[in-house]
Every structure is written in structure tokens, then in C-alpha cells.
C-alpha positions as CSV (number, residue, x, y, z in Angstrom):
1,M,-46.1,-25.5,-66.0
2,S,-45.7,-21.9,-64.4
3,W,-42.3,-20.2,-63.5
4,T,-41.5,-18.4,-60.3
5,T,-39.0,-15.7,-60.2
6,V,-36.8,-15.6,-57.1
7,T,-35.4,-12.2,-56.3
8,E,-32.1,-12.4,-54.2
9,K,-32.6,-10.2,-51.1
10,Q,-30.0,-7.4,-51.4
11,P,-27.8,-6.5,-48.1
12,T,-28.8,-3.2,-46.5
13,S,-26.0,-0.3,-46.7
14,A,-25.5,-1.1,-42.9
15,Q,-24.9,-4.8,-43.5
16,H,-22.6,-4.1,-46.6
17,M,-20.5,-1.6,-44.7
18,Q,-20.1,-4.2,-41.7
19,E,-19.2,-6.9,-43.9
20,L,-16.5,-4.5,-45.5
21,L,-15.2,-3.7,-42.2
22,Q,-14.7,-7.3,-41.4
23,D,-13.3,-8.1,-44.6
24,C,-10.8,-5.2,-44.1
25,W,-9.9,-6.4,-40.4
26,K,-9.2,-10.0,-42.0
27,S,-6.9,-8.4,-44.3
28,I,-4.8,-6.5,-41.7
29,P,-2.2,-8.8,-40.4
30,E,-1.9,-8.9,-36.7
31,L,0.8,-6.7,-35.1
32,P,3.5,-8.6,-33.3
33,L,3.3,-8.8,-29.6
34,N,6.3,-6.7,-28.1
35,I,7.1,-4.4,-25.4
36,T,7.6,-0.8,-27.1
37,N,8.2,1.1,-23.7
38,P,9.5,-0.9,-20.9
39,L,8.9,-0.4,-17.1
40,Q,11.4,2.0,-15.5
41,D,12.7,2.0,-12.0
42,K,10.6,4.0,-9.6
43,V,10.8,5.6,-6.3
44,A,7.7,6.1,-4.1
45,L,7.1,7.5,-0.5
46,E,5.7,5.1,1.8
47,R,1.6,5.5,2.2
48,S,1.6,7.0,-1.2
49,R,0.6,5.9,-4.5
50,A,3.0,4.1,-7.0
51,I,2.6,3.6,-10.7
52,M,4.7,1.0,-12.8
53,D,3.7,1.3,-16.4
54,C,4.7,0.1,-19.7
55,S,3.2,0.4,-23.6
56,V,2.8,-2.7,-25.8
57,S,2.9,-3.1,-29.6
58,N,-1.1,-4.1,-29.8
59,P,-4.0,-2.9,-27.8
60,R,-5.5,-6.3,-27.9
61,C,-2.7,-8.1,-26.1
62,S,-3.1,-9.3,-22.7
63,I,-0.2,-9.0,-20.1
64,R,0.6,-10.5,-16.8
65,W,2.3,-8.7,-13.9
66,Y,4.5,-10.1,-11.3
67,K,6.4,-9.2,-8.0
68,G,9.4,-11.3,-8.1
69,S,8.0,-14.7,-9.1
70,N,4.6,-14.2,-7.7
71,V,1.5,-13.3,-10.2
72,I,-0.2,-10.0,-9.1
73,L,-4.1,-9.9,-9.1
74,P,-6.2,-7.1,-8.7
75,S,-7.4,-6.2,-5.3
76,E,-8.0,-3.2,-3.2
77,R,-4.6,-2.1,-3.2
78,F,-3.4,-3.5,-6.6
79,E,-5.1,-1.9,-9.6
80,I,-4.3,-3.2,-13.2
81,C,-5.4,-0.7,-15.9
82,S,-5.4,-0.9,-19.9
83,E,-5.7,1.9,-22.0
84,G,-5.2,1.2,-25.7
85,C,-1.4,0.0,-25.7
86,Y,-0.8,1.6,-22.3
87,R,-0.6,-0.7,-19.4
88,K,-0.1,0.2,-15.6
89,L,-0.2,-1.4,-12.5
90,V,-1.4,1.2,-9.6
91,I,-0.2,0.3,-5.8
92,Q,-2.3,2.5,-3.4
93,Q,-0.8,3.0,0.1
94,V,2.5,1.9,-0.6
95,A,4.2,-0.3,2.3
96,L,7.6,-0.7,2.8
97,D,7.3,-4.6,2.0
98,D,6.2,-3.4,-1.6
99,E,9.7,-2.7,-2.5
100,G,11.1,-5.1,-4.9
101,T,11.2,-6.0,-8.6
102,Y,8.0,-5.9,-10.7
103,S,7.8,-7.3,-14.1
104,V,5.2,-7.9,-17.2
105,Q,5.1,-10.6,-19.3
106,V,3.8,-10.3,-22.9
107,G,3.8,-13.3,-24.9
108,E,7.6,-14.4,-25.1
109,H,8.6,-11.1,-24.0
110,T,9.2,-9.7,-20.5
111,C,10.8,-6.7,-18.7
112,S,11.3,-5.7,-15.0
113,A,12.1,-2.5,-13.0
114,K,12.6,-2.0,-9.4
115,L,10.4,0.0,-6.9
116,T,12.2,1.5,-4.1
117,V,9.9,2.6,-1.2
118,E,11.4,5.5,1.0
119,A,10.0,5.2,4.7
120,Q,8.3,8.4,5.9
121,S,10.3,10.4,8.7
122,L,8.8,9.6,12.0
123,L,9.0,12.6,14.3
124,M,7.5,13.4,17.8
125,V,4.7,15.9,17.4
126,R,3.9,15.9,21.2
127,E,6.2,14.9,23.9
128,L,5.6,12.9,26.9
129,K,5.0,14.9,30.1
130,S,6.1,14.1,33.6
131,V,3.2,12.7,35.9
132,E,2.8,12.8,39.7
133,V,0.3,10.7,41.4
134,V,-0.5,9.5,44.8
135,A,-0.5,5.8,45.2
136,P,-2.5,3.7,44.0
137,D,-3.9,6.0,41.6
138,E,-3.4,5.5,37.9
139,A,-0.5,7.3,36.2
140,C,-1.3,8.2,32.3
141,F,1.3,9.1,29.8
142,E,0.4,10.0,26.2
143,C,2.3,11.1,23.4
144,E,1.9,11.8,19.5
145,V,4.0,11.1,16.5
146,S,3.9,12.5,12.8
147,V,2.6,9.4,11.0
148,P,0.7,6.1,11.7
149,V,3.2,3.2,12.8
150,L,2.5,-0.1,11.7
151,K,4.8,-1.7,14.3
152,A,4.2,-1.5,18.1
153,P,6.3,1.0,20.0
154,V,8.2,0.0,22.9
155,W,7.1,1.4,26.2
156,S,9.5,1.2,29.4
157,L,9.7,2.1,33.0
158,K,13.1,2.3,34.7
159,G,14.6,0.7,31.6
160,E,12.3,-2.3,31.7
161,A,10.0,-3.0,28.8
162,L,6.3,-2.9,29.6
163,Q,3.8,-5.3,28.3
164,Q,-0.1,-5.2,28.1
165,G,-1.4,-6.8,31.3
166,P,-3.8,-6.2,34.3
167,K,-1.8,-3.3,35.6
168,V,-0.5,-1.9,32.4
169,S,-2.6,-0.5,29.3
170,L,-1.1,0.1,26.1
171,E,-3.3,2.0,23.4
172,K,-2.8,3.7,20.1
173,M,-5.5,5.9,18.5
174,G,-4.1,7.1,15.1
175,M,-1.1,8.9,15.7
176,V,-1.5,9.2,19.7
177,H,-0.2,6.7,22.0
178,R,-1.2,6.4,25.7
179,L,0.3,4.3,28.4
180,T,-1.6,3.8,31.8
181,L,-0.1,2.3,34.9
182,R,-2.7,1.0,37.2
183,Q,-2.2,0.6,41.0
184,T,0.8,2.6,41.1
185,S,3.2,2.3,44.2
186,V,6.1,4.2,45.3
187,D,8.9,1.7,44.1
188,M,7.6,2.6,40.6
189,N,9.0,6.1,40.7
190,G,11.6,6.5,37.7
191,L,11.8,7.5,34.0
192,V,9.0,6.4,31.4
193,E,10.2,6.0,27.9
194,F,8.5,5.6,24.5
195,T,10.4,4.4,21.4
196,S,9.1,3.8,18.0
197,G,11.9,3.6,15.3
198,K,14.1,6.7,15.8
199,A,11.4,8.8,17.5
200,K,11.8,8.8,21.3
201,S,10.3,10.7,24.2
202,S,10.7,10.4,28.0
203,A,9.4,11.8,31.3
204,E,9.3,11.0,35.0
205,L,6.9,9.4,36.9
206,H,6.6,10.4,40.6
207,V,4.5,8.4,43.1
208,K,3.7,9.7,46.4
209,S,2.6,7.5,49.1
210,D,-0.9,8.0,50.6
211,P,-0.7,10.2,54.0
């Protein structure tokens, strides 16, 4: 009968270190989930960037963001970031309807804060100028405002609002607004007005008859 000696394979130094680290992690109790620095109320200017941020007790915990009762998911405008225990929600191109109460939920803990959005001041950069044409030529009015507007402006002629149609063209090119009146007639003589929020401009339309 012969005996075979079995030698136990010793772990390498790297394996040994990894096992020690795993044992150490197991021996460290999990930090309780909590919000250490809660959200703060913020004020942002329309079309700027807003950041709502807080800190949590455990870098490995996950949180959920809300606006009101609606869950916020990452998108082109909403960026959700985690850096250690620091958490932030970045809102790009803030709009007026982004104003409201934002909250985070960490386990059973929640905190909330209000985001206030201030509208940019809308000013006239270039006023309307009076136009004189011979009927039935086109009459074109153009003006420029200081910031882009989301809501369509109001154009009027002699106090009556104008709508897009075969004889009326309403255009917007960035911050430049243009009104084109086609097939003018003498009875269209009067005041042309542009209104966008508190920004207003006016000019006269003079239509001469074809001699």
C-alpha cells in the first residue's frame, strides 16, 4: 500500500487580501438610511439652469425624486446625479411651469423644497415702423424682442386681432416677429399693434389707391 501526500494549495497574497477585505465589509454595520442635508428652497431665472440638491447618510443608498406627486425620470432636461453621499437634480432651460415643490425619498425619509422661477423681462429691442404702400401691394411690419417667447404674440389692425390666413402671414424667427398683409386696400389704413406680455409696439399703415 502506498500513501499519497496531499498538499493544500495556499491562497495567493492577492486572494488573501481580498478575503480580508470582504470579511471587513461584512463586519461593518450598514449605515442607517437618512437625509443629512435636506433640500433648500431655490430661485431660478427662466431659461437658466436650476439645481436641487441634498446629502444622504449612505453613499450606496438610492433615492427617488418627485415634483409634486409625480416621479421625475432622467431626460434631456432633467439630469439626476449621484456623487458619494451627494445627490442632485439638474433642470436645464428652466421654464415657468417647472416652478413647484420638489422632494426626495430615501427609504422612509422624505424632504421637500420649493423652486421659484422668475420670468425674464421681455423688452422691445426694435420697434415697429410705419409702412406706406400702394394698394394692392403687400405691407410688412417687423419688430424684435429681447428674449424668445413661448406664447404667440397678438397682432392687431385698427384694434381687431389678426389671425393667420390667405391675406395675413404671422412669422417668428427667433426673437424677430413679422406681420405681412397681402392684397392691401385703402380701407386698411390704421394702427398696427404688436403685443407680447408687457412688451408692446405700434406703427401706422398707410395705403394709397392705385392712380
